[in-house]
Backbone bond lengths (Angstrom), bond angles and torsions (degrees), N, CA, C in turn:
res aa  C-N    CA-C-N  psi(-1)  N-CA   C-N-CA  omega(-1)  CA-C   N-CA-C  phi
1 M - - - 1.436 - - 1.562 111.47 -
2 S 1.323 115.56 -35.77 1.444 115.99 177.78 1.497 112.48 -62.29
3 G 1.325 117.07 -35.04 1.440 121.62 175.09 1.523 112.63 -64.25
4 V 1.352 114.84 -39.00 1.475 117.29 178.53 1.514 112.66 -66.63
5 F 1.330 115.33 -38.26 1.483 118.66 177.43 1.506 111.45 -68.27
6 D 1.327 115.43 -35.01 1.457 116.75 178.16 1.562 110.90 -65.57
7 Q 1.328 114.63 -38.62 1.437 119.88 178.13 1.523 113.04 -70.42
8 A 1.319 114.83 -28.03 1.467 118.58 -177.77 1.485 113.88 -62.49
9 G 1.368 116.76 -19.11 1.428 118.35 179.44 1.557 112.16 -62.30
10 G 1.374 115.89 -26.81 1.442 119.97 176.27 1.523 113.56 -69.13
11 V 1.335 117.65 -18.44 1.443 121.02 179.52 1.511 110.98 -78.25
12 M 1.335 116.63 -29.83 1.460 119.55 -169.23 1.528 113.32 -84.15
13 T 1.297 116.74 50.34 1.417 122.37 168.51 1.520 108.13 -91.03
14 Y 1.370 115.80 160.48 1.481 118.95 -178.74 1.506 112.02 -58.14
15 D 1.342 118.10 -46.21 1.492 121.86 -176.27 1.518 108.91 -63.27
16 N 1.326 116.41 -45.60 1.471 119.24 -175.77 1.541 110.47 -67.24
17 V 1.320 117.41 -43.19 1.441 120.98 -179.11 1.557 108.76 -64.37
18 A 1.283 119.00 -41.89 1.437 123.46 178.00 1.493 111.38 -62.07
19 F 1.341 117.22 -42.86 1.476 122.53 178.65 1.502 112.14 -64.39
20 V 1.330 116.46 -44.48 1.484 120.89 178.43 1.540 111.31 -64.95
21 A 1.334 114.95 -40.40 1.470 119.54 177.65 1.517 111.19 -61.91
22 Q 1.276 117.68 -42.48 1.452 118.83 177.78 1.520 111.94 -64.91
23 A 1.341 114.79 -40.48 1.541 119.12 177.59 1.514 108.58 -62.51
24 A 1.332 117.19 -41.96 1.480 117.74 -179.25 1.529 112.28 -66.71
25 G 1.318 115.87 -36.77 1.472 119.94 175.66 1.509 111.90 -63.33
26 R 1.354 115.53 -39.75 1.432 121.56 -179.23 1.536 108.43 -66.58
27 T 1.351 117.72 -43.95 1.442 121.59 179.12 1.553 110.12 -59.78
28 L 1.307 115.40 -47.22 1.512 119.91 -177.61 1.505 109.98 -66.72
29 S 1.338 118.18 -38.58 1.480 121.76 -179.18 1.520 109.96 -64.55
30 M 1.340 117.32 -46.19 1.445 120.75 179.24 1.525 110.59 -56.80
31 T 1.395 114.77 -46.44 1.443 117.89 -176.94 1.513 113.38 -68.43
32 L 1.321 118.05 -44.00 1.491 119.67 -178.03 1.573 111.92 -67.92
33 I 1.319 115.72 -42.66 1.492 118.41 179.18 1.549 107.66 -65.12
34 G 1.334 117.17 -51.68 1.424 119.95 179.80 1.508 115.97 -56.46
35 C 1.341 116.23 -42.28 1.442 120.35 -179.35 1.507 112.01 -72.04
36 A 1.384 117.77 -35.69 1.443 119.05 179.81 1.538 111.18 -62.58
37 F 1.368 115.16 -50.91 1.438 118.19 177.15 1.538 113.63 -67.83
38 G 1.365 115.26 -32.09 1.446 119.50 176.06 1.480 112.82 -65.44
39 F 1.370 117.67 -36.97 1.444 121.57 177.91 1.506 109.67 -64.08
40 A 1.334 115.30 -46.99 1.495 118.84 -179.48 1.524 110.78 -60.77
41 F 1.317 116.70 -45.34 1.440 121.15 -179.32 1.519 111.01 -66.98
42 G 1.406 116.35 -40.13 1.436 119.28 174.18 1.463 116.70 -63.45
43 L 1.331 116.97 -32.53 1.473 120.13 175.35 1.504 111.05 -65.52
44 V 1.315 117.10 -40.19 1.491 121.73 176.66 1.518 108.74 -64.18
45 L 1.320 118.01 -45.06 1.455 119.10 177.77 1.495 113.48 -59.68
46 A 1.354 116.88 -44.33 1.451 121.87 -178.82 1.534 110.53 -63.14
47 L 1.325 117.62 -48.59 1.470 120.74 177.88 1.531 112.33 -61.90
48 T 1.298 117.86 -36.28 1.453 120.55 177.74 1.530 110.79 -65.83
49 R 1.334 116.84 -41.43 1.455 120.20 -178.11 1.549 112.25 -70.78
50 R 1.348 114.29 -27.61 1.447 119.75 177.52 1.537 114.08 -78.60
51 S 1.311 114.09 -20.94 1.505 116.77 -174.57 1.510 111.04 -67.05
52 S 1.313 114.79 148.37 1.448 121.03 179.99 1.538 110.63 -113.24
53 L 1.347 118.13 8.03 1.448 119.92 177.97 1.516 112.60 -68.92
54 A 1.301 115.44 135.69 1.452 122.08 -174.93 1.519 111.09 -61.84
55 W 1.322 117.40 -43.16 1.478 120.85 -175.56 1.492 112.99 -69.57
56 L 1.379 116.89 -12.97 1.463 119.22 178.74 1.556 109.98 -96.16
57 A 1.310 120.72 12.32 1.418 122.80 -178.67 1.519 111.49 -61.24
58 P 1.349 121.60 -45.34 1.473 119.35 176.91 1.523 113.44 -61.50
59 A 1.337 116.26 -37.83 1.462 120.38 177.59 1.514 111.43 -65.93
60 R 1.319 117.66 -37.93 1.476 120.14 175.82 1.465 112.41 -62.45
61 I 1.345 117.01 -43.04 1.466 120.63 177.99 1.518 111.01 -63.51
62 A 1.292 116.59 -44.74 1.471 120.53 179.91 1.497 111.11 -63.47
63 A 1.346 118.95 -40.56 1.464 123.31 -179.61 1.497 109.25 -64.86
64 S 1.355 117.64 -47.00 1.430 121.41 -179.71 1.545 110.67 -61.34
65 A 1.345 117.13 -41.72 1.444 119.53 -179.86 1.516 110.97 -63.99
66 Y 1.352 115.21 -41.19 1.448 120.06 -178.84 1.534 110.74 -59.77
67 V 1.379 116.40 -49.32 1.438 122.19 -179.34 1.523 111.13 -60.27
68 E 1.319 116.95 -47.75 1.444 119.61 -175.17 1.520 111.42 -65.95
69 V 1.346 116.73 -37.45 1.479 120.93 -178.54 1.536 110.36 -69.74
70 F 1.337 116.93 -51.70 1.478 119.03 -173.33 1.520 113.17 -73.34
71 R 1.331 118.09 -21.08 1.440 119.22 174.78 1.499 111.75 -73.30
72 R 1.300 118.68 -17.96 1.435 123.14 -174.37 1.556 113.55 -107.01
73 I 1.312 118.39 -2.56 1.444 123.10 -178.89 1.561 109.27 -98.39
74 P 1.304 117.76 128.63 1.507 120.46 177.80 1.500 109.86 -57.11
75 F 1.301 117.04 144.23 1.480 122.15 -178.61 1.540 111.33 -59.75
76 L 1.335 118.52 -34.62 1.412 122.80 -179.87 1.564 111.71 -62.86
77 V 1.339 113.26 -40.45 1.450 118.87 176.92 1.553 112.01 -64.98
78 I 1.389 114.60 -42.28 1.442 118.86 177.13 1.504 110.83 -60.13
79 L 1.322 117.39 -38.91 1.466 119.56 -179.59 1.512 112.57 -59.23
80 F 1.341 116.87 -44.24 1.488 121.05 -177.99 1.512 112.08 -76.69
81 V 1.334 116.90 -32.51 1.456 119.26 174.91 1.553 110.87 -63.31
82 V 1.352 114.01 -45.41 1.469 118.14 179.83 1.522 108.64 -68.77
83 L 1.301 121.61 -34.81 1.459 124.53 177.58 1.516 110.05 -60.10
84 F 1.309 118.60 -47.57 1.449 121.14 -176.78 1.542 108.91 -73.86
85 G 1.318 116.96 -34.03 1.489 119.06 -179.09 1.515 111.43 -70.57
86 I 1.334 115.88 -40.58 1.464 117.36 -177.89 1.535 110.92 -71.24
87 Q 1.329 117.84 -31.17 1.444 120.10 177.32 1.488 114.63 -62.81
88 L 1.329 117.46 -23.87 1.456 123.05 175.15 1.537 113.64 -68.67
89 V 1.348 115.67 -34.93 1.508 120.68 -175.86 1.490 111.42 -107.51
90 A 1.315 119.32 -28.96 1.465 123.56 -177.36 1.535 109.08 -140.74
91 P 1.310 116.12 80.52 1.489 118.53 -174.94 1.497 113.56 -61.51
92 R 1.306 119.84 -25.46 1.449 124.28 -176.90 1.552 114.88 -92.61
93 A 1.311 113.72 7.27 1.521 118.91 -177.76 1.570 107.51 -63.44
94 S 1.291 116.09 140.43 1.497 121.23 178.96 1.492 111.86 -75.26
95 L 1.302 113.45 158.26 1.448 118.57 178.08 1.561 110.16 -67.38
96 F 1.309 116.82 -28.50 1.482 120.17 174.60 1.523 109.45 -60.53
97 A 1.312 116.09 -45.63 1.495 118.71 179.03 1.530 112.68 -64.52
98 V 1.332 115.91 -37.45 1.454 120.34 175.59 1.514 111.83 -61.13
99 A 1.331 117.30 -47.93 1.476 119.27 179.07 1.530 111.11 -65.65
100 T 1.325 118.00 -37.72 1.477 119.27 179.60 1.505 112.79 -66.14
101 V 1.327 116.47 -40.91 1.469 119.35 177.15 1.552 110.61 -63.95
102 S 1.356 115.22 -40.44 1.450 119.55 178.76 1.532 112.18 -61.38
103 I 1.317 115.62 -43.90 1.479 119.36 176.22 1.516 110.70 -61.08
104 C 1.350 115.60 -41.91 1.495 119.00 -179.68 1.516 111.11 -61.44
105 L 1.294 118.65 -41.90 1.467 123.70 -179.69 1.530 111.16 -63.68
106 L 1.369 115.42 -44.79 1.443 118.27 -178.93 1.555 110.78 -73.44
107 A 1.303 116.67 -40.13 1.450 118.32 177.86 1.473 112.82 -62.19
108 A 1.324 118.30 -38.92 1.494 122.41 177.73 1.516 110.40 -56.52
109 A 1.298 115.51 -46.51 1.510 118.86 -179.32 1.477 112.41 -66.53
110 L 1.341 117.90 -42.12 1.448 120.08 -178.69 1.511 111.88 -70.56
111 L 1.331 116.39 -48.57 1.450 121.28 -177.16 1.494 112.93 -70.26
112 S 1.313 117.26 -23.68 1.460 119.58 175.72 1.517 112.33 -61.41
113 E 1.321 117.50 -42.29 1.468 121.06 175.28 1.492 112.94 -66.64
114 T 1.351 117.52 -38.13 1.412 120.78 176.83 1.502 111.48 -64.15
115 I 1.307 118.93 -44.25 1.477 123.63 -178.82 1.538 107.40 -66.53
116 R 1.311 118.02 -42.43 1.488 120.04 -178.42 1.523 110.52 -62.72
117 A 1.376 116.82 -41.18 1.429 119.57 177.53 1.512 111.97 -61.47
118 G 1.377 116.40 -40.99 1.444 119.18 178.91 1.528 113.19 -65.21
119 L 1.328 115.04 -42.11 1.477 117.42 177.36 1.468 112.58 -65.74
120 N 1.336 118.72 -35.75 1.451 120.71 178.17 1.533 113.93 -71.82
121 S 1.377 116.52 -16.27 1.477 118.82 -177.32 1.560 110.03 -78.03
122 V 1.283 118.67 -14.35 1.470 120.63 178.10 1.526 108.53 -75.26
123 P 1.326 118.65 126.60 1.462 120.40 -178.90 1.578 113.42 -56.13
124 R 1.298 113.96 138.60 1.468 117.28 -174.08 1.539 110.15 -66.86
125 Q 1.338 117.35 -28.13 1.411 121.12 -178.90 1.577 111.70 -61.04
126 Q 1.318 115.38 -31.73 1.470 118.15 179.77 1.535 110.46 -74.66
127 V 1.330 116.18 -33.92 1.461 119.45 177.11 1.559 107.99 -67.67
128 E 1.297 117.34 -41.25 1.484 121.84 178.92 1.516 108.30 -63.72
129 A 1.356 118.38 -41.35 1.477 121.32 -179.04 1.555 108.73 -65.06
130 A 1.333 118.03 -39.27 1.442 120.67 178.04 1.543 110.56 -64.21
131 A 1.295 116.42 -37.86 1.481 118.62 178.82 1.535 109.47 -68.26
132 A 1.353 116.04 -34.46 1.488 118.73 179.01 1.523 109.32 -66.88
133 L 1.326 118.18 -30.46 1.462 122.52 178.42 1.494 113.33 -83.92
134 N 1.342 115.28 5.33 1.497 121.16 176.27 1.551 111.21 62.88
135 L 1.262 119.35 38.84 1.419 121.93 179.31 1.560 111.70 -75.13
136 G 1.330 114.76 -28.53 1.449 117.87 -176.11 1.512 112.37 86.18
137 Y 1.343 117.18 168.52 1.464 121.28 -176.56 1.549 112.09 -63.64
138 R 1.350 114.06 -48.18 1.460 117.66 -177.62 1.501 111.94 -67.07
139 G 1.336 116.38 -42.69 1.474 119.93 -179.78 1.566 110.47 -66.07
140 T 1.274 118.58 -36.34 1.467 121.07 178.03 1.489 109.58 -63.93
141 L 1.378 120.12 -42.17 1.423 123.28 179.64 1.550 111.44 -62.15
142 I 1.377 113.60 -50.48 1.428 119.50 -173.87 1.494 114.75 -68.70
143 Y 1.313 117.33 -42.94 1.472 122.66 -171.09 1.537 114.70 -99.74
144 V 1.315 117.10 -16.03 1.468 118.29 -173.22 1.554 108.70 -122.40
145 V 1.341 119.44 -51.69 1.447 122.36 -170.11 1.516 112.53 -79.85
146 F 1.321 116.79 -56.25 1.476 121.72 -176.97 1.520 114.42 -58.64
147 P 1.358 120.21 -44.64 1.461 118.74 179.82 1.514 113.86 -57.90
148 Q 1.305 118.27 -29.88 1.436 122.20 -179.24 1.553 112.20 -91.84
149 A 1.297 114.94 -27.34 1.468 119.36 -177.44 1.519 114.66 -80.49
150 W 1.374 115.39 -20.64 1.478 118.89 -176.21 1.500 111.50 -60.75
151 K 1.300 117.86 -40.49 1.486 121.50 -177.03 1.505 111.29 -65.40
152 V 1.331 117.32 -22.37 1.438 122.14 176.63 1.553 110.63 -88.34
153 I 1.334 115.90 -35.80 1.437 120.41 -174.28 1.550 112.03 -79.44
154 L 1.308 115.41 -36.83 1.482 118.90 -171.64 1.522 118.36 -60.66
155 P 1.353 117.64 -50.07 1.466 117.79 -175.90 1.549 113.78 -59.78
156 P 1.360 119.72 -50.28 1.466 118.15 178.75 1.524 110.76 -69.02
157 A 1.329 121.36 -25.91 1.457 122.48 177.96 1.531 109.89 -65.42
158 V 1.357 117.12 -44.04 1.470 120.20 175.71 1.530 111.22 -63.18
159 V 1.301 115.93 -42.38 1.502 117.94 179.17 1.538 109.75 -61.75
160 C 1.363 116.53 -37.36 1.470 119.84 177.73 1.518 111.33 -64.27
161 M 1.365 116.36 -38.92 1.455 117.81 179.57 1.543 111.83 -66.41
162 V 1.346 116.43 -40.89 1.425 119.67 176.94 1.551 111.90 -63.64
163 M 1.291 116.64 -39.24 1.479 121.10 176.57 1.542 109.85 -61.36
164 L 1.327 116.59 -42.16 1.475 118.86 178.98 1.521 112.96 -67.69
165 I 1.343 116.42 -32.63 1.498 117.23 173.76 1.519 109.30 -58.17
166 K 1.308 119.66 -42.38 1.413 122.55 179.09 1.500 112.05 -71.13
167 D 1.341 118.32 -34.87 1.444 120.18 -179.26 1.533 114.61 -69.14
168 T 1.358 114.63 -18.68 1.451 117.83 178.96 1.548 110.44 -64.19
169 A 1.338 116.79 -14.83 1.466 118.64 177.26 1.537 110.02 -60.23
170 L 1.302 118.20 -27.73 1.472 121.23 -179.89 1.518 110.94 -68.82
171 A 1.349 116.31 -19.94 1.486 117.38 178.25 1.509 112.50 -70.18
172 S 1.331 116.74 -14.06 1.486 118.89 176.26 1.533 111.62 -64.39
173 Y 1.322 116.36 -22.23 1.517 117.86 179.31 1.551 110.10 -71.10
174 M 1.339 116.22 -19.26 1.432 117.64 176.29 1.548 113.46 -92.26
175 G 1.341 116.77 -3.49 1.451 121.15 176.80 1.509 112.24 95.91
176 I 1.374 118.76 13.18 1.438 122.25 178.78 1.529 108.65 -77.40
177 A 1.351 117.03 129.86 1.489 118.93 -175.75 1.497 110.69 -79.89
178 E 1.320 117.38 68.88 1.466 120.34 172.87 1.509 108.86 -97.19
179 L 1.332 118.72 -166.97 1.469 121.34 -169.56 1.519 113.41 -60.35
180 T 1.368 116.94 -49.44 1.445 118.83 -178.81 1.529 112.17 -62.15
181 F 1.327 115.23 -39.10 1.473 118.07 178.89 1.523 110.24 -66.87
182 S 1.353 118.14 -34.35 1.469 122.57 179.38 1.528 108.60 -63.57
183 A 1.336 118.68 -34.67 1.458 119.46 179.34 1.533 109.90 -64.73
184 K 1.315 116.07 -42.26 1.483 119.26 176.13 1.512 112.51 -62.07
185 V 1.330 117.19 -36.45 1.477 120.75 178.79 1.527 109.38 -67.75
186 L 1.341 117.50 -40.01 1.437 121.83 -179.31 1.542 110.48 -60.67
187 T 1.344 117.69 -36.85 1.429 119.25 -179.27 1.515 110.27 -68.38
188 T 1.335 117.78 -31.42 1.456 120.78 178.12 1.541 110.79 -72.24
189 R 1.327 116.74 -20.29 1.469 121.76 177.82 1.528 112.38 -88.08
190 G 1.311 116.68 7.49 1.442 120.13 177.96 1.517 116.81 94.18
191 V 1.333 115.93 4.44 1.454 120.31 179.18 1.526 107.44 -80.85
192 P 1.350 119.55 133.26 1.460 119.73 178.51 1.515 110.99 -59.89
193 A 1.347 115.77 141.71 1.450 121.36 -173.85 1.541 111.11 -59.85
194 A 1.342 116.44 -42.03 1.486 117.11 178.74 1.472 113.17 -60.76
195 A 1.337 116.90 -41.62 1.464 120.10 179.48 1.519 112.27 -66.35
196 G 1.366 115.38 -44.14 1.455 120.05 -176.97 1.515 110.79 -63.00
197 F 1.346 116.53 -47.57 1.459 117.41 -177.37 1.500 112.22 -72.57
198 T 1.370 118.55 -25.35 1.437 119.38 173.45 1.489 113.03 -63.62
199 V 1.318 115.06 -43.29 1.476 122.01 175.22 1.518 111.07 -57.23
200 I 1.329 114.98 -44.96 1.497 120.72 -177.95 1.548 107.24 -65.89
201 L 1.326 117.30 -42.71 1.460 119.98 177.81 1.540 110.93 -55.70
202 M 1.286 117.68 -44.78 1.448 122.53 177.80 1.563 112.03 -64.14
203 C 1.282 115.79 -34.95 1.447 119.50 176.04 1.531 112.22 -66.33
204 Y 1.301 116.88 -42.31 1.474 121.01 176.61 1.550 110.22 -61.46
205 F 1.328 115.84 -39.65 1.463 120.63 178.30 1.496 109.60 -66.88
206 A 1.341 118.38 -40.29 1.483 121.19 -179.51 1.506 111.00 -66.49
207 L 1.335 119.23 -28.97 1.436 121.05 178.87 1.524 112.23 -80.56
208 S 1.273 117.30 -36.87 1.465 121.49 -171.12 1.558 112.52 -88.61
209 Y 1.328 116.89 -35.14 1.453 118.24 -173.99 1.539 111.97 -64.97
210 P 1.362 120.37 -44.13 1.468 119.15 177.71 1.549 112.71 -60.97
211 L 1.361 116.28 -33.05 1.445 117.81 176.76 1.532 112.27 -65.49
212 M 1.335 116.66 -37.98 1.449 118.91 -179.76 1.521 108.71 -71.43
213 R 1.331 120.23 -36.25 1.416 120.18 176.17 1.539 112.10 -69.02
214 L 1.304 117.99 -36.35 1.450 120.98 176.78 1.524 109.12 -65.79
215 G 1.327 118.49 -40.87 1.435 120.70 177.18 1.486 114.12 -62.51
216 G 1.359 118.00 -39.67 1.452 122.19 178.13 1.508 110.49 -67.33
217 Y 1.353 117.66 -37.52 1.461 120.50 178.55 1.500 111.78 -65.21
218 L 1.352 115.82 -47.03 1.457 119.44 179.00 1.529 111.73 -62.36
219 E 1.325 116.81 -39.86 1.428 121.07 177.96 1.513 111.83 -60.31
220 R 1.339 118.70 -45.30 1.465 121.26 179.68 1.548 108.95 -65.43
221 R 1.297 116.42 -40.62 1.449 120.63 -179.02 1.521 111.94 -62.90
222 L 1.342 117.07 -43.80 1.430 120.32 177.52 1.512 112.94 -65.83
223 E 1.374 113.70 -35.92 1.460 118.54 179.82 1.583 110.87 -65.65
224 R 1.317 115.75 -39.20 1.470 119.15 178.05 1.517 110.75 -66.44
225 R 1.378 114.84 -43.80 1.464 118.88 179.57 1.520 110.73 -62.42
226 H 1.345 117.00 -39.16 1.460 120.41 179.71 1.514 110.03 -64.69
């Protein structure tokens, strides 16, 4: 390890640091944008699957099929399927957009199950009491269900986001200049492979550790409020 750290000094040039910083920003941007839209889409999927309205039966079947399919497809396969699909409708779409859409699709399937589990954790008696108070469907969700479900939803949702940060490494196979791809570029610039990938390892840790700490803080805060 001492040899690796000695070699790491060759990485810390201005051009290399700027290149790695841009790659880290690109990795974080793909994850945050994809997870934000994925959470919104996953919430719609979870609410659709929980609905008991007869006219929503086709939507429930479609939502369940979507979740089951995308949870079982490797992320690398999703990347290339989205790449070929987007080229049919938007040939000039950037690889960054392709990767972000892929993350959104996968995050929606994963977070949908997390959200559904959190919503189901609220005792049914409280939902029935809210209906007796004439809160309505929206009022019941906002004032009764979500305040109690967040403490169940939040921890696995943060873990999912951290997992997707690491999964963005697969986007390097498409030529996207994210963190893993930047390590390969550093080796072509004469940086030893061990030193380059050690720097990238530390970058992944620097991106994921604060998210885990933030998730733990929010979980404790919600627990105290509850």
